[in-house]
N, C-alpha and C positions, 0 to 999 in steps of 0.2 A: 679822961675817957671821952669816946665819941658819942655825939648826940644825934639820933635819927631825925632826918628832915622829912616830914610828911609830905611836903610839896613835891619833892623829888619822886616819890613813889607814885603820886597821882599823875605826874607828867609821863612817867615811864609807861603806865597802863594805858594812857591816852594814845601814846605813839604806837603801842602794840595794836590797839583797836583800829587805828587809822591804817596801819599796814595790812591787817587782815581784811578790812573793808576794801582797800585798793586791790588786793589780790582777787577777791571775789568779783569785783567789777571787771577786772582784766580778763578773768576766766569767762565770765558771762559774755563780754564783748567778743572774745575769740570764738566762743561757741556760736554766737549769732553770725559772725563773719563766715565760719565754716558752713553753717546751715545755708546761708545765702549762696555760697559758692557751689554747693551740691557735691555729690560723690565724684571722685576723680575718674576721668575717662579711661577705659581699658586700652592697653596698647596692643596693636596688631602689626606683625611683620609684613610689609607690603610684598616682599619677595615670595612669601609662602602662600599668597592669596591668588586666586584666579579672578582677574578683573577683565571685563569685556565692555565694549561700548554698544549702545543701542543704534541699530542701523535701519534705514528706510530702503526697501527694495524687494527683490524677489527672494523667496524662501522655499527650499525643497522640503516636502513632508515625507519622511522616510521611516521605515520600521526596521530596527536592527534585530538580528537573530543569529544565534550560533548554531552550528551543525557539523556535518562531516560529509565527505565525498563517499558515494556508494556506486557500485556498478549498476548500469541501467538494466542489464540482463543477468539475473541470478537464478540458479537452479538448485533446489534442494533435492537430494537423492534419498528416497525413503525405502524401507524394507517392504517388499510385497507380501511376505508371509512371516510368521514367527520363525526366527532362525538364530543361529549362533555365529558370531564373527570368528572365522577361522584364521584369516591372515589379512593384514593391511599392507597393501603394496605401494601406496603413494601417500605422501604427507603434505600438509599445507605449504603452499609456495611452489608446488610442482606444476609446470605447464602440462596440460593434458589435451588430448584429442577426443572426439566423440566416442571412439572405440577403446579408449584407455581403461583398463581394468584397475579400479581403485582398491577394491578389497574382495575377498571371497567369503561367502557365507555357506553354511551347511544346514540342511533340514531333511532328515530321512523321509518324513511323510510326503514331502514334495516329490522326491524321486520315486516313491512307491505310486503316488497318484499319477505321475507321468507314465510309468509302465502300464498301469491299469488303463489309462486313457488310450494308449497305443493299441492295447489288446482289444478294447471296445471298438475302436475304429476299424481294425482288421475284421472283427466279427460283423460289424455293420456292413462293410464292403462285401463280405461273403453273402450276407442275407440279401443284399440288393441283387447280386449276380444270380443267386439261386431263385429268387422271386421272379426275376426277369425270364430265366430259362423255363420255369414252370408255366408262367403265363403265356409265353410264346408258344409252348407246346399245346396248351389249351386253345389258343387262338387258331393254331393250325387245324385242330380237330373241328372247330366251329366252321372254319373256311372249307374244310373237306365236306362237311354236312351240307353246306350251302351249295357247293359245286355239284353234289349228288342231286340235290333238289332241282337245281337249274337244268341238269342233264335229263332228269325224269320229265320235267315240264317240257323241255324241247322235244323229247320223243313223243309225248302225248299231244303236243301241238301239231306235229307232223301227221300223226294218225288222225287227229280231228279234221285236219284239212282234207285228207284223202277221203274220210268218211263223208264229208260235206259234198264232195264231188260224186261219191258213190250213191248217196241218198237221192241226189237229183236224177240219177239214171235208174233209180229203183233197184240198185244192185244189192243193198243191204237193208235189213229191217230198220224201222224207225227206232225201235227200242235200243238196238245196238248203237245207233247214232247218238241218242240222248245219253246213254251210259258213258259214251266217250266224252261228251261235253261236260258231264258232271265230274268225271275223273280229271279232265283238264283244269277245271276250276279249283279242284282240291290241290292239285300239284302247284298251281299258280299261288294259292294262299300259303302253301307250305314253303315255297321259295321266298315269299315276302317275309314270312316269320323268320326263316333262317337268316335273311339279310339283316333284319332288325336285331336278331340275336348276336350276329357278328359285330354289328355296330355298337350294341350295348356292351358286349364283352371288351371291345377295344377301349371304350370309355372307362370301364371298370379296371382294365389292365393298366391304363395310364394313371388312374388314381392310386392303385396299389403300389405301382413303381414309385410314384412321387412320395407316397407315405414312407416307403423304405428309404428313399433317398433323403427325405427330411430327417429321418432317424440317423442316417449317416452324417448329414450336415451337423446335427446336434452333437454327435460324438466327435466330429472333427473340431467343432468349436470348443468343446471341452478339452480336446487335446491341445489346441492352440493356447488355451488358458494355462493348462499345466506346463506347456512348453515355456510360456513366458515366465511363469513362476520359477521354473528350473533355470532359465537363462538369467533371471533376476538375482540368482545366487552369486552370479559374477557381476558385481556392481560396477557399471561403466559410467564414464563422465557424461556422455550424452551430447555435450557441446564442447567446442574448442575454447579453452580459457585457462584460468589459474585455479587450482584447488585451494580454496580459502580456509576450509575448516573440515576436520574429521571429528565427528561428534561421538564416536564409540571407541572402545578399546578391544584388543584381541581377547577372545574368550568370553566376551559379554553376550548375554542373551538379549535379543531385541524383539519387540512386539511388531505386529503388522502395522505399517504406517509410521513407524519411528524414523526420525531423521538420522541419516547415516553420515552424509557429507554435503558440503556446499561448494558449488563450482560457479565462477563468475567470469564474465568477459571484461577484462580490465581496460580495454581500449576505449570503451564508451562509459564515461562517468557522469553522474549527476550530483548535485548538491542537495542534501536533505536538511532543511533548516527547521529548527524548533521555535516557532513564533509564539510569544506569550498569548494566552487565550484572550486577554482583554484587547489586544491589538490585531488579532487575527481577523476580526470582523471587517477590517478595512482592506484586507488583501484580496485581490481578484486575479483570475487567470489572465495571463498575458502581460502582467505588470513587469517592467524592467527591473533587473536585479544586478547589483554589483557585488561580486563574491571575492573576498580577500583570502587567498590560499597561503598567506604568509610568505609567498614568493612572488607576489604580484597580484593585480586585480584582473578579473575575468568577467565579462558581461554575459548576462543570461536573461531568462524570463521565467515567470512562474508557469509551470506545466500542470501541476496537480496540487490540490488542497485536500488534506485528509478531512473527511466529514466529522471525525470524532476528536474529542479532547482527551489527551493522555498526559497525566502528571502535570496538569496546568498549562500545557502547550499544545499547539496544533502543528502537525508536520506539513511542510510545504516543500514540494520537489521543484528544483530549478534545473532547467536544461540550458546548456551553454551554447552561445552563438558561435564561438570559435574554438580553436584548439586550446587545451589546457597547457599551462606552463610546465617545464620539466620539474620532476619531483612529485607531481600529483599522483596519488595512489589511493586505493580504497581505504576508508576509515580515517583519512587525513582531516584534522579539525580545521574548520573554515568559519569565517564570519561573513554574513551577508547583510546587505542593505537593500530593502525592497522600496522602490520609489512609488509612493502612493499618489501624490499630486504635487503641483507647483503653485504656490501662492504668489500673487503679484502685488507690489506696492503695499507692503505691510511692514509694521515695526517688528523687529526681531532682535534677539540677542542670544548669546550662548545659553545652553540649558543649565539652569541653576540646580544645585544639589537638592534632591527630594522634591523637585517641581513636578506637578502632574498637569495633564491637559485639562483645560476648562476648569481651572481652580485658582484660588487666591494664595499668594505667597508674599512674605515681607522680605525685602532686599535692602542692603546697605548701599545707598547711592553716595558717590564721592561728592563732597562739597566743592565749590569752585576753586578753593585753594589747593585742594588735593591732599591736605594733611589730615582731614577728618572725613567721616562718612556718617550719614544719617539714615535711619531706618525709614522706608516708605512702603506702603501697601501697593502691590502690583497684581493686576488681573492677567492670568495666563490664558491664551486661546489654544490654538493648535500646537501640539508638541511633536517634535521630530527627534531624530537620534541625538543630535548635538545642538539643536536650536529650538527656541520656543517663540511663538507669536505673542507680542505685547499688545493687549487690548487697551489698557489705560494704566496710569500710574507713572509712566516714564515717557520721555520724548527723545527725539533723535539727538545723538551726541552724548547722552547721559552715560556715565561710567558706573557700573554696578559690580558688586562683589558676588561672584557666582559660587564660591566655595561654601562648604558647610560652616555656618555661623551659629550653630546651636549653642556654643559655649558662651555667646553673648546675648542670649535670649532676653535677659532682664535689663539690657541696656538699649537705649534708642540711638546712641551715638558711640562711635569708637574713634580712637586716634591711630593714625598710620605712621609708621616710622620706616 
């Protein structure tokens, strides 16, 4: 039979302990080595990154805004009175002239008011004619009375003169002479009163005729208003251009002042840009603008800045210095660059993603070998459409990654392939 050897078992257990201890030491050594090496660097595809170099020189500060082309002259046609749309005669896109009828409206009350106004004008004209005839007749009566007073005075004057000669020769009594003189003075006063009466009546006559004529003018003014309201039922373009919009339908009831149609002159267009409100404070009248119509660039300048903010933007109107390129039409989407100023002898680079003016940002700067990039803090100064001013953190010739690197926020270095 076999006899167990106790020494063999002891050796076997010793070898097992040595092997376990060696494995533990090896694992610990490997862990220490990996801890010293740190985490593996993330890989980034160089071809998918936007990399730019820091430059020293001049930099244009610009504001970018989107917008559209709009006619410089636009006319909205509105209803003068409440009415119903009877017939639409022209539709958007139709060339029109000032007297082109776009639609017909109907309103019975306007027609009735026009007829009443015409009758009132005729009545006022008749009143003026009748008043004038009546007053002229009364004036003739006043003038006749004046003529009679003048004639009586003249006769009395002749008699008084003859009595004066006769009294010197003692041909008539003194009493008769004095009575003649008294009668002459009475006739003279009567003549003066009649003259004043004629003058006063002439003034009164003028005032009464003017009052009647004023009433006639008022009725004529009312007639003109009613005539314009009646004429407005035939909605005309008013200007030569293109009918851009018809805002109503046939059979619709419209209120006074409601917009009916829009006509514009398409030969003179401006660009209306929507500038973000935070950048609008830097825009001023007369600043040069480059407008991209997606068919070429056209130069212009800022003509008007809307004083109000709407939906987070400020409307800026740009007038063009030259002719627009073919294909330009109202409501065409455009992009504009407003030149704010030009900086000289500054460090600048392309605009990094999420970079803001006068702020701090961390960028990956390529190491000298070009295979890795290290995160560095950078201070941004003035920001333009596609470039930013570098205040500190970078120097001329440094290459930086401008793409969005938020996926590597927890790393300070990345590897490029």
